[in-house]
A tleap script that builds the chain and sets N, CA, C and O, in Angstrom:
source leaprc.protein.ff14SB
mol = sequence {
  NMET LYS ALA ASN ARG ARG SER GLY ARG GLY
  GLU PRO PRO PRO SER SER ARG LEU PRO ALA
  GLY LYS VAL ARG VAL GLY ALA ASP ARG ARG
  ASP ALA ALA LEU GLU LEU ALA VAL ALA ALA
  LEU GLY PHE ILE ALA THR GLU SER ASN GLU
  LEU SER ARG PHE LEU ALA LEU THR GLY ILE
  ASP PRO GLY SER ILE ARG THR ALA ALA LYS
  GLU PRO GLY PHE LEU GLY GLY VAL LEU ALA
  TYR ILE ALA GLY ASN GLU GLN THR LEU LEU
  ALA PHE ALA ALA HIE ALA GLY VAL ALA PRO
  GLU GLU ILE GLU LYS ALA ARG ILE ALA LEU
  ALA SER ALA GLU TRP GLU CYS ASP THR CPRO
}
set mol.1.N position { -12.236 -256.045 31.697 }
set mol.1.CA position { -11.476 -256.295 32.912 }
set mol.1.C position { -11.086 -257.760 33.028 }
set mol.1.O position { -9.991 -258.073 33.495 }
set mol.2.N position { -11.984 -258.676 32.602 }
set mol.2.CA position { -11.639 -260.088 32.669 }
set mol.2.C position { -10.433 -260.400 31.796 }
set mol.2.O position { -9.581 -261.198 32.187 }
set mol.3.N position { -10.348 -259.796 30.643 }
set mol.3.CA position { -9.218 -260.025 29.747 }
set mol.3.C position { -7.909 -259.592 30.404 }
set mol.3.O position { -6.875 -260.241 30.244 }
set mol.4.N position { -7.968 -258.497 31.139 }
set mol.4.CA position { -6.766 -258.030 31.824 }
set mol.4.C position { -6.306 -259.021 32.877 }
set mol.4.O position { -5.103 -259.237 33.026 }
set mol.5.N position { -7.215 -259.622 33.602 }
set mol.5.CA position { -6.836 -260.594 34.622 }
set mol.5.C position { -6.222 -261.828 33.987 }
set mol.5.O position { -5.256 -262.376 34.517 }
set mol.6.N position { -6.752 -262.265 32.889 }
set mol.6.CA position { -6.195 -263.426 32.214 }
set mol.6.C position { -4.806 -263.145 31.663 }
set mol.6.O position { -3.950 -264.030 31.645 }
set mol.7.N position { -4.585 -261.932 31.221 }
set mol.7.CA position { -3.287 -261.597 30.636 }
set mol.7.C position { -2.253 -261.244 31.700 }
set mol.7.O position { -1.093 -260.983 31.379 }
set mol.8.N position { -2.669 -261.236 32.963 }
set mol.8.CA position { -1.731 -260.919 34.030 }
set mol.8.C position { -1.684 -259.448 34.372 }
set mol.8.O position { -0.952 -259.042 35.275 }
set mol.9.N position { -2.466 -258.634 33.654 }
set mol.9.CA position { -2.498 -257.203 33.960 }
set mol.9.C position { -3.693 -256.916 34.859 }
set mol.9.O position { -4.589 -257.746 35.009 }
set mol.10.N position { -3.691 -255.770 35.432 }
set mol.10.CA position { -4.783 -255.395 36.324 }
set mol.10.C position { -4.379 -255.607 37.771 }
set mol.10.O position { -3.200 -255.796 38.074 }
set mol.11.N position { -5.349 -255.574 38.655 }
set mol.11.CA position { -5.058 -255.719 40.074 }
set mol.11.C position { -4.742 -257.164 40.419 }
set mol.11.O position { -5.248 -258.086 39.778 }
set mol.12.N position { -3.892 -257.367 41.451 }
set mol.12.CA position { -3.607 -258.736 41.879 }
set mol.12.C position { -4.848 -259.347 42.512 }
set mol.12.O position { -5.711 -258.617 43.000 }
set mol.13.N position { -4.955 -260.674 42.514 }
set mol.13.CA position { -6.108 -261.303 43.146 }
set mol.13.C position { -6.167 -260.953 44.633 }
set mol.13.O position { -5.132 -260.688 45.243 }
set mol.14.N position { -7.361 -260.949 45.221 }
set mol.14.CA position { -7.507 -260.557 46.623 }
set mol.14.C position { -6.624 -261.359 47.572 }
set mol.14.O position { -6.171 -260.817 48.580 }
set mol.15.N position { -6.365 -262.628 47.283 }
set mol.15.CA position { -5.578 -263.459 48.193 }
set mol.15.C position { -4.123 -263.017 48.262 }
set mol.15.O position { -3.430 -263.351 49.223 }
set mol.16.N position { -3.634 -262.266 47.254 }
set mol.16.CA position { -2.237 -261.839 47.270 }
set mol.16.C position { -2.063 -260.450 47.876 }
set mol.16.O position { -0.936 -259.994 48.067 }
set mol.17.N position { -3.167 -259.779 48.177 }
set mol.17.CA position { -3.081 -258.448 48.786 }
set mol.17.C position { -2.803 -258.588 50.271 }
set mol.17.O position { -3.330 -259.485 50.929 }
set mol.18.N position { -1.969 -257.692 50.796 }
set mol.18.CA position { -1.680 -257.660 52.221 }
set mol.18.C position { -2.496 -256.560 52.873 }
set mol.18.O position { -2.834 -255.574 52.217 }
set mol.19.N position { -2.819 -256.709 54.150 }
set mol.19.CA position { -3.522 -255.647 54.859 }
set mol.19.C position { -2.692 -254.364 54.837 }
set mol.19.O position { -1.469 -254.407 54.710 }
set mol.20.N position { -3.360 -253.247 54.962 }
set mol.20.CA position { -2.673 -251.951 54.965 }
set mol.20.C position { -1.572 -251.952 56.017 }
set mol.20.O position { -1.770 -252.433 57.132 }
set mol.21.N position { -0.421 -251.417 55.662 }
set mol.21.CA position { 0.685 -251.325 56.601 }
set mol.21.C position { 1.589 -252.538 56.605 }
set mol.21.O position { 2.615 -252.518 57.285 }
set mol.22.N position { 1.258 -253.597 55.878 }
set mol.22.CA position { 2.084 -254.803 55.832 }
set mol.22.C position { 2.921 -254.762 54.562 }
set mol.22.O position { 2.444 -254.350 53.505 }
set mol.23.N position { 4.147 -255.185 54.673 }
set mol.23.CA position { 5.050 -255.210 53.531 }
set mol.23.C position { 5.461 -256.648 53.293 }
set mol.23.O position { 5.879 -257.338 54.223 }
set mol.24.N position { 5.347 -257.103 52.062 }
set mol.24.CA position { 5.754 -258.462 51.712 }
set mol.24.C position { 7.269 -258.494 51.530 }
set mol.24.O position { 7.838 -257.659 50.827 }
set mol.25.N position { 7.912 -259.463 52.168 }
set mol.25.CA position { 9.346 -259.637 51.987 }
set mol.25.C position { 9.548 -260.222 50.606 }
set mol.25.O position { 8.971 -261.259 50.278 }
set mol.26.N position { 10.368 -259.562 49.787 }
set mol.26.CA position { 10.606 -260.016 48.427 }
set mol.26.C position { 11.241 -261.392 48.406 }
set mol.26.O position { 12.053 -261.729 49.268 }
set mol.27.N position { 10.864 -262.179 47.419 }
set mol.27.CA position { 11.407 -263.528 47.298 }
set mol.27.C position { 12.918 -263.485 47.125 }
set mol.27.O position { 13.625 -264.320 47.689 }
set mol.28.N position { 13.421 -262.530 46.359 }
set mol.28.CA position { 14.868 -262.430 46.160 }
set mol.28.C position { 15.572 -262.155 47.478 }
set mol.28.O position { 16.615 -262.741 47.768 }
set mol.29.N position { 15.008 -261.276 48.263 }
set mol.29.CA position { 15.601 -260.924 49.554 }
set mol.29.C position { 15.583 -262.117 50.495 }
set mol.29.O position { 16.561 -262.380 51.194 }
set mol.30.N position { 14.470 -262.837 50.511 }
set mol.30.CA position { 14.358 -264.008 51.373 }
set mol.30.C position { 15.313 -265.103 50.898 }
set mol.30.O position { 15.957 -265.757 51.718 }
set mol.31.N position { 15.411 -265.305 49.599 }
set mol.31.CA position { 16.327 -266.304 49.060 }
set mol.31.C position { 17.770 -265.980 49.429 }
set mol.31.O position { 18.537 -266.870 49.797 }
set mol.32.N position { 18.135 -264.713 49.330 }
set mol.32.CA position { 19.488 -264.293 49.699 }
set mol.32.C position { 19.727 -264.524 51.192 }
set mol.32.O position { 20.816 -264.936 51.594 }
set mol.33.N position { 18.711 -264.259 52.005 }
set mol.33.CA position { 18.826 -264.474 53.448 }
set mol.33.C position { 18.975 -265.964 53.752 }
set mol.33.O position { 19.778 -266.347 54.603 }
set mol.34.N position { 18.211 -266.797 53.065 }
set mol.34.CA position { 18.331 -268.251 53.247 }
set mol.34.C position { 19.716 -268.732 52.846 }
set mol.34.O position { 20.322 -269.555 53.532 }
set mol.35.N position { 20.208 -268.216 51.740 }
set mol.35.CA position { 21.539 -268.607 51.266 }
set mol.35.C position { 22.610 -268.225 52.291 }
set mol.35.O position { 23.528 -269.002 52.549 }
set mol.36.N position { 22.493 -267.036 52.869 }
set mol.36.CA position { 23.442 -266.597 53.881 }
set mol.36.C position { 23.336 -267.466 55.132 }
set mol.36.O position { 24.353 -267.811 55.733 }
set mol.37.N position { 22.120 -267.819 55.525 }
set mol.37.CA position { 21.931 -268.655 56.709 }
set mol.37.C position { 22.504 -270.054 56.501 }
set mol.37.O position { 23.098 -270.621 57.418 }
set mol.38.N position { 22.335 -270.604 55.328 }
set mol.38.CA position { 22.909 -271.922 55.021 }
set mol.38.C position { 24.438 -271.836 55.054 }
set mol.38.O position { 25.105 -272.742 55.555 }
set mol.39.N position { 24.981 -270.751 54.522 }
set mol.39.CA position { 26.434 -270.547 54.576 }
set mol.39.C position { 26.895 -270.428 56.028 }
set mol.39.O position { 27.962 -270.928 56.385 }
set mol.40.N position { 26.096 -269.769 56.861 }
set mol.40.CA position { 26.433 -269.630 58.286 }
set mol.40.C position { 26.442 -270.991 58.971 }
set mol.40.O position { 27.317 -271.276 59.789 }
set mol.41.N position { 25.472 -271.821 58.638 }
set mol.41.CA position { 25.431 -273.169 59.217 }
set mol.41.C position { 26.656 -273.968 58.771 }
set mol.41.O position { 27.244 -274.699 59.568 }
set mol.42.N position { 27.035 -273.834 57.524 }
set mol.42.CA position { 28.241 -274.496 57.031 }
set mol.42.C position { 29.491 -273.989 57.732 }
set mol.42.O position { 30.392 -274.765 58.052 }
set mol.43.N position { 29.542 -272.694 57.968 }
set mol.43.CA position { 30.667 -272.093 58.690 }
set mol.43.C position { 30.766 -272.677 60.094 }
set mol.43.O position { 31.846 -273.059 60.544 }
set mol.44.N position { 29.639 -272.741 60.772 }
set mol.44.CA position { 29.612 -273.295 62.126 }
set mol.44.C position { 30.096 -274.748 62.106 }
set mol.44.O position { 30.873 -275.161 62.967 }
set mol.45.N position { 29.639 -275.509 61.131 }
set mol.45.CA position { 29.982 -276.928 61.045 }
set mol.45.C position { 31.470 -277.158 60.804 }
set mol.45.O position { 32.015 -278.177 61.229 }
set mol.46.N position { 32.130 -276.222 60.126 }
set mol.46.CA position { 33.556 -276.408 59.827 }
set mol.46.C position { 34.474 -275.904 60.931 }
set mol.46.O position { 35.670 -276.196 60.926 }
set mol.47.N position { 33.934 -275.161 61.862 }
set mol.47.CA position { 34.722 -274.636 62.981 }
set mol.47.C position { 34.368 -275.438 64.229 }
set mol.47.O position { 33.292 -275.255 64.797 }
set mol.48.N position { 35.258 -276.319 64.658 }
set mol.48.CA position { 34.923 -277.244 65.754 }
set mol.48.C position { 34.525 -276.520 67.037 }
set mol.48.O position { 33.602 -276.959 67.723 }
set mol.49.N position { 35.201 -275.421 67.376 }
set mol.49.CA position { 34.823 -274.677 68.587 }
set mol.49.C position { 33.428 -274.081 68.454 }
set mol.49.O position { 32.636 -274.115 69.396 }
set mol.50.N position { 33.133 -273.538 67.281 }
set mol.50.CA position { 31.806 -272.958 67.048 }
set mol.50.C position { 30.735 -274.037 67.075 }
set mol.50.O position { 29.666 -273.846 67.655 }
set mol.51.N position { 31.023 -275.163 66.450 }
set mol.51.CA position { 30.043 -276.243 66.422 }
set mol.51.C position { 29.742 -276.733 67.831 }
set mol.51.O position { 28.580 -276.940 68.180 }
set mol.52.N position { 30.771 -276.921 68.639 }
set mol.52.CA position { 30.562 -277.360 70.029 }
set mol.52.C position { 29.717 -276.350 70.802 }
set mol.52.O position { 28.796 -276.718 71.532 }
set mol.53.N position { 30.045 -275.085 70.627 }
set mol.53.CA position { 29.299 -274.020 71.324 }
set mol.53.C position { 27.849 -273.961 70.839 }
set mol.53.O position { 26.922 -273.841 71.640 }
set mol.54.N position { 27.668 -274.046 69.529 }
set mol.54.CA position { 26.328 -274.002 68.932 }
set mol.54.C position { 25.472 -275.163 69.453 }
set mol.54.O position { 24.324 -274.964 69.850 }
set mol.55.N position { 26.033 -276.360 69.448 }
set mol.55.CA position { 25.289 -277.537 69.918 }
set mol.55.C position { 24.963 -277.414 71.407 }
set mol.55.O position { 23.867 -277.775 71.837 }
set mol.56.N position { 25.906 -276.909 72.184 }
set mol.56.CA position { 25.675 -276.752 73.626 }
set mol.56.C position { 24.577 -275.725 73.906 }
set mol.56.O position { 23.723 -275.939 74.765 }
set mol.57.N position { 24.608 -274.613 73.176 }
set mol.57.CA position { 23.609 -273.562 73.404 }
set mol.57.C position { 22.214 -273.938 72.908 }
set mol.57.O position { 21.212 -273.568 73.520 }
set mol.58.N position { 22.154 -274.664 71.811 }
set mol.58.CA position { 20.855 -275.009 71.236 }
set mol.58.C position { 20.291 -276.310 71.778 }
set mol.58.O position { 19.080 -276.529 71.747 }
set mol.59.N position { 21.174 -277.180 72.278 }
set mol.59.CA position { 20.721 -278.474 72.766 }
set mol.59.C position { 20.426 -279.466 71.648 }
set mol.59.O position { 19.822 -280.513 71.882 }
set mol.60.N position { 20.848 -279.137 70.450 }
set mol.60.CA position { 20.610 -280.017 69.305 }
set mol.60.C position { 21.684 -281.088 69.262 }
set mol.60.O position { 22.868 -280.809 69.452 }
set mol.61.N position { 21.264 -282.298 69.014 }
set mol.61.CA position { 22.176 -283.412 68.826 }
set mol.61.C position { 22.817 -283.272 67.444 }
set mol.61.O position { 22.131 -282.894 66.494 }
set mol.62.N position { 24.114 -283.565 67.307 }
set mol.62.CA position { 24.751 -283.414 65.994 }
set mol.62.C position { 24.035 -284.168 64.869 }
set mol.62.O position { 24.005 -283.697 63.732 }
set mol.63.N position { 23.469 -285.313 65.172 }
set mol.63.CA position { 22.759 -286.087 64.163 }
set mol.63.C position { 21.401 -285.509 63.790 }
set mol.63.O position { 20.783 -285.953 62.822 }
set mol.64.N position { 20.938 -284.537 64.539 }
set mol.64.CA position { 19.616 -283.955 64.307 }
set mol.64.C position { 19.657 -282.621 63.568 }
set mol.64.O position { 18.610 -282.026 63.314 }
set mol.65.N position { 20.829 -282.153 63.227 }
set mol.65.CA position { 20.939 -280.831 62.608 }
set mol.65.C position { 20.184 -280.764 61.285 }
set mol.65.O position { 19.481 -279.788 61.024 }
set mol.66.N position { 20.322 -281.795 60.444 }
set mol.66.CA position { 19.619 -281.769 59.147 }
set mol.66.C position { 18.105 -281.693 59.336 }
set mol.66.O position { 17.424 -280.960 58.620 }
set mol.67.N position { 17.590 -282.440 60.285 }
set mol.67.CA position { 16.151 -282.406 60.553 }
set mol.67.C position { 15.757 -281.042 61.109 }
set mol.67.O position { 14.752 -280.466 60.696 }
set mol.68.N position { 16.541 -280.534 62.035 }
set mol.68.CA position { 16.242 -279.237 62.646 }
set mol.68.C position { 16.287 -278.119 61.611 }
set mol.68.O position { 15.521 -277.159 61.699 }
set mol.69.N position { 17.177 -278.238 60.635 }
set mol.69.CA position { 17.321 -277.188 59.623 }
set mol.69.C position { 16.062 -277.031 58.784 }
set mol.69.O position { 15.879 -275.995 58.145 }
set mol.70.N position { 15.202 -278.021 58.771 }
set mol.70.CA position { 13.958 -277.949 58.007 }
set mol.70.C position { 12.834 -277.275 58.798 }
set mol.70.O position { 11.780 -276.963 58.243 }
set mol.71.N position { 13.060 -277.056 60.075 }
set mol.71.CA position { 12.048 -276.443 60.932 }
set mol.71.C position { 12.004 -274.931 60.725 }
set mol.71.O position { 13.040 -274.288 60.558 }
set mol.72.N position { 10.785 -274.367 60.739 }
set mol.72.CA position { 10.682 -272.902 60.614 }
set mol.72.C position { 11.453 -272.216 61.744 }
set mol.72.O position { 11.366 -272.620 62.904 }
set mol.73.N position { 12.173 -271.220 61.403 }
set mol.73.CA position { 12.898 -270.446 62.401 }
set mol.73.C position { 14.313 -270.920 62.676 }
set mol.73.O position { 15.106 -270.182 63.262 }
set mol.74.N position { 14.648 -272.139 62.265 }
set mol.74.CA position { 15.976 -272.655 62.586 }
set mol.74.C position { 17.073 -271.820 61.936 }
set mol.74.O position { 18.022 -271.414 62.607 }
set mol.75.N position { 16.951 -271.561 60.641 }
set mol.75.CA position { 18.008 -270.817 59.959 }
set mol.75.C position { 18.100 -269.375 60.454 }
set mol.75.O position { 19.188 -268.799 60.495 }
set mol.76.N position { 16.972 -268.797 60.827 }
set mol.76.CA position { 17.010 -267.479 61.465 }
set mol.76.C position { 17.745 -267.547 62.790 }
set mol.76.O position { 18.471 -266.626 63.162 }
set mol.77.N position { 17.545 -268.659 63.506 }
set mol.77.CA position { 18.258 -268.881 64.765 }
set mol.77.C position { 19.752 -269.042 64.561 }
set mol.77.O position { 20.545 -268.619 65.402 }
set mol.78.N position { 20.142 -269.648 63.452 }
set mol.78.CA position { 21.562 -269.774 63.123 }
set mol.78.C position { 22.167 -268.387 62.957 }
set mol.78.O position { 23.255 -268.112 63.464 }
set mol.79.N position { 21.458 -267.513 62.244 }
set mol.79.CA position { 21.959 -266.143 62.069 }
set mol.79.C position { 21.975 -265.385 63.393 }
set mol.79.O position { 22.871 -264.576 63.633 }
set mol.80.N position { 20.999 -265.640 64.243 }
set mol.80.CA position { 20.982 -265.002 65.567 }
set mol.80.C position { 22.180 -265.478 66.394 }
set mol.80.O position { 22.799 -264.693 67.113 }
set mol.81.N position { 22.497 -266.761 66.286 }
set mol.81.CA position { 23.665 -267.303 66.979 }
set mol.81.C position { 24.937 -266.602 66.486 }
set mol.81.O position { 25.765 -266.174 67.290 }
set mol.82.N position { 25.084 -266.490 65.171 }
set mol.82.CA position { 26.258 -265.839 64.590 }
set mol.82.C position { 26.358 -264.397 65.089 }
set mol.82.O position { 27.435 -263.942 65.473 }
set mol.83.N position { 25.238 -263.688 65.083 }
set mol.83.CA position { 25.228 -262.278 65.478 }
set mol.83.C position { 25.401 -262.085 66.981 }
set mol.83.O position { 25.735 -260.989 67.432 }
set mol.84.N position { 25.178 -263.136 67.751 }
set mol.84.CA position { 25.227 -263.022 69.206 }
set mol.84.C position { 26.615 -262.958 69.807 }
set mol.84.O position { 26.755 -262.726 71.008 }
set mol.85.N position { 27.637 -263.158 69.006 }
set mol.85.CA position { 29.009 -263.109 69.491 }
set mol.85.C position { 29.822 -262.303 68.479 }
set mol.85.O position { 29.935 -262.691 67.316 }
set mol.86.N position { 30.378 -261.198 68.921 }
set mol.86.CA position { 31.058 -260.297 67.984 }
set mol.86.C position { 32.197 -260.982 67.238 }
set mol.86.O position { 32.372 -260.765 66.039 }
set mol.87.N position { 32.966 -261.800 67.930 }
set mol.87.CA position { 34.077 -262.486 67.281 }
set mol.87.C position { 33.571 -263.437 66.194 }
set mol.87.O position { 34.134 -263.498 65.101 }
set mol.88.N position { 32.517 -264.167 66.500 }
set mol.88.CA position { 31.914 -265.080 65.521 }
set mol.88.C position { 31.311 -264.290 64.363 }
set mol.88.O position { 31.472 -264.659 63.200 }
set mol.89.N position { 30.624 -263.211 64.685 }
set mol.89.CA position { 30.017 -262.360 63.667 }
set mol.89.C position { 31.062 -261.843 62.678 }
set mol.89.O position { 30.878 -261.935 61.465 }
set mol.90.N position { 32.143 -261.307 63.199 }
set mol.90.CA position { 33.181 -260.747 62.337 }
set mol.90.C position { 33.879 -261.833 61.520 }
set mol.90.O position { 34.201 -261.625 60.350 }
set mol.91.N position { 34.108 -262.985 62.137 }
set mol.91.CA position { 34.761 -264.088 61.424 }
set mol.91.C position { 33.873 -264.594 60.292 }
set mol.91.O position { 34.353 -264.824 59.182 }
set mol.92.N position { 32.572 -264.770 60.569 }
set mol.92.CA position { 31.682 -265.256 59.522 }
set mol.92.C position { 31.484 -264.205 58.435 }
set mol.92.O position { 31.458 -264.542 57.252 }
set mol.93.N position { 31.345 -262.945 58.815 }
set mol.93.CA position { 31.170 -261.887 57.818 }
set mol.93.C position { 32.368 -261.854 56.866 }
set mol.93.O position { 32.194 -261.714 55.656 }
set mol.94.N position { 33.574 -261.981 57.406 }
set mol.94.CA position { 34.766 -262.013 56.560 }
set mol.94.C position { 34.760 -263.261 55.677 }
set mol.94.O position { 35.088 -263.191 54.493 }
set mol.95.N position { 34.391 -264.386 56.253 }
set mol.95.CA position { 34.325 -265.651 55.506 }
set mol.95.C position { 33.325 -265.559 54.350 }
set mol.95.O position { 33.599 -266.022 53.243 }
set mol.96.N position { 32.171 -264.960 54.618 }
set mol.96.CA position { 31.100 -264.867 53.620 }
set mol.96.C position { 31.279 -263.679 52.671 }
set mol.96.O position { 30.615 -263.603 51.637 }
set mol.97.N position { 32.171 -262.760 53.022 }
set mol.97.CA position { 32.382 -261.584 52.180 }
set mol.97.C position { 31.242 -260.598 52.231 }
set mol.97.O position { 30.921 -259.956 51.230 }
set mol.98.N position { 30.616 -260.471 53.415 }
set mol.98.CA position { 29.516 -259.523 53.590 }
set mol.98.C position { 29.820 -258.613 54.773 }
set mol.98.O position { 30.631 -258.943 55.639 }
set mol.99.N position { 29.164 -257.481 54.792 }
set mol.99.CA position { 29.281 -256.580 55.937 }
set mol.99.C position { 28.545 -257.217 57.119 }
set mol.99.O position { 27.503 -257.842 56.919 }
set mol.100.N position { 29.057 -257.074 58.333 }
set mol.100.CA position { 28.417 -257.687 59.501 }
set mol.100.C position { 26.930 -257.333 59.648 }
set mol.100.O position { 26.135 -258.167 60.081 }
set mol.101.N position { 26.556 -256.102 59.289 }
set mol.101.CA position { 25.146 -255.703 59.436 }
set mol.101.C position { 24.221 -256.458 58.478 }
set mol.101.O position { 23.015 -256.529 58.717 }
set mol.102.N position { 24.767 -257.018 57.403 }
set mol.102.CA position { 23.952 -257.801 56.468 }
set mol.102.C position { 23.426 -259.074 57.116 }
set mol.102.O position { 22.378 -259.584 56.721 }
set mol.103.N position { 24.130 -259.579 58.084 }
set mol.103.CA position { 23.709 -260.803 58.770 }
set mol.103.C position { 22.438 -260.532 59.574 }
set mol.103.O position { 21.515 -261.348 59.577 }
set mol.104.N position { 22.392 -259.407 60.243 }
set mol.104.CA position { 21.184 -259.048 60.994 }
set mol.104.C position { 20.025 -258.751 60.052 }
set mol.104.O position { 18.884 -259.113 60.339 }
set mol.105.N position { 20.304 -258.102 58.942 }
set mol.105.CA position { 19.251 -257.834 57.956 }
set mol.105.C position { 18.678 -259.146 57.420 }
set mol.105.O position { 17.469 -259.268 57.225 }
set mol.106.N position { 19.544 -260.113 57.186 }
set mol.106.CA position { 19.088 -261.419 56.696 }
set mol.106.C position { 18.244 -262.120 57.757 }
set mol.106.O position { 17.228 -262.735 57.434 }
set mol.107.N position { 18.658 -262.031 59.017 }
set mol.107.CA position { 17.887 -262.650 60.102 }
set mol.107.C position { 16.493 -262.041 60.179 }
set mol.107.O position { 15.504 -262.752 60.356 }
set mol.108.N position { 16.425 -260.737 60.047 }
set mol.108.CA position { 15.133 -260.048 60.094 }
set mol.108.C position { 14.280 -260.438 58.896 }
set mol.108.O position { 13.073 -260.636 59.036 }
set mol.109.N position { 14.888 -260.549 57.726 }
set mol.109.CA position { 14.142 -260.949 56.519 }
set mol.109.C position { 13.548 -262.340 56.695 }
set mol.109.O position { 12.405 -262.584 56.308 }
set mol.110.N position { 14.319 -263.249 57.274 }
set mol.110.CA position { 13.795 -264.601 57.500 }
set mol.110.C position { 12.676 -264.582 58.538 }
set mol.110.O position { 11.659 -265.254 58.369 }
set mol.111.N position { 12.857 -263.825 59.595 }
set mol.111.CA position { 11.832 -263.748 60.638 }
set mol.111.C position { 10.559 -263.120 60.082 }
set mol.111.O position { 9.460 -263.571 60.407 }
set mol.112.N position { 10.686 -262.091 59.253 }
set mol.112.CA position { 9.521 -261.438 58.668 }
set mol.112.C position { 8.790 -262.370 57.725 }
set mol.112.O position { 7.559 -262.405 57.721 }
set mol.113.N position { 9.521 -263.121 56.929 }
set mol.113.CA position { 8.911 -264.050 55.984 }
set mol.113.C position { 8.172 -265.160 56.723 }
set mol.113.O position { 7.075 -265.547 56.319 }
set mol.114.N position { 8.757 -265.673 57.796 }
set mol.114.CA position { 8.100 -266.725 58.578 }
set mol.114.C position { 6.854 -266.176 59.265 }
set mol.114.O position { 5.818 -266.840 59.290 }
set mol.115.N position { 6.944 -264.981 59.818 }
set mol.115.CA position { 5.796 -264.391 60.490 }
set mol.115.C position { 4.671 -264.189 59.498 }
set mol.115.O position { 3.512 -264.477 59.798 }
set mol.116.N position { 5.006 -263.694 58.313 }
set mol.116.CA position { 4.020 -263.439 57.278 }
set mol.116.C position { 3.316 -264.729 56.868 }
set mol.116.O position { 2.108 -264.738 56.632 }
set mol.117.N position { 4.076 -265.814 56.785 }
set mol.117.CA position { 3.505 -267.106 56.373 }
set mol.117.C position { 2.600 -267.689 57.450 }
set mol.117.O position { 1.654 -268.412 57.137 }
set mol.118.N position { 2.878 -267.383 58.718 }
set mol.118.CA position { 2.108 -267.958 59.803 }
set mol.118.C position { 0.794 -267.260 60.064 }
set mol.118.O position { -0.055 -267.803 60.771 }
set mol.119.N position { 0.597 -266.076 59.518 }
set mol.119.CA position { -0.637 -265.338 59.781 }
set mol.119.C position { -1.713 -265.721 58.777 }
set mol.119.O position { -1.428 -265.888 57.591 }
set mol.120.N position { -2.936 -265.858 59.245 }
set mol.120.CA position { -4.031 -266.221 58.321 }
set mol.120.C position { -4.421 -265.085 57.417 }
set mol.120.O position { -5.320 -265.234 56.590 }
savepdb mol mol.pdb
quit
């Protein structure tokens, strides 16, 4: 059994197991969600009306966006902002070349990954 663990075969180490009923968000899925959220932030930044609205709703200073983007939950919040207005949602979905429902799926993937990381 020890040889199997060294070779990467066998059961995963106890620290990588999740409690029953918990599902790990795949790294590929989370990476895709992060990529979409970064694209959404870029979309907001290039649309002056959207940027003004985003800054007003979030209370973030324009000079603080880069710092805020490093905070847990910020990029999920960007996707929530996009999804919160149908016109913005449809415009960004067309810009990104994704179905509008993919934006909500990405937001959920980011929220699930953050929640999973925060639990002991």
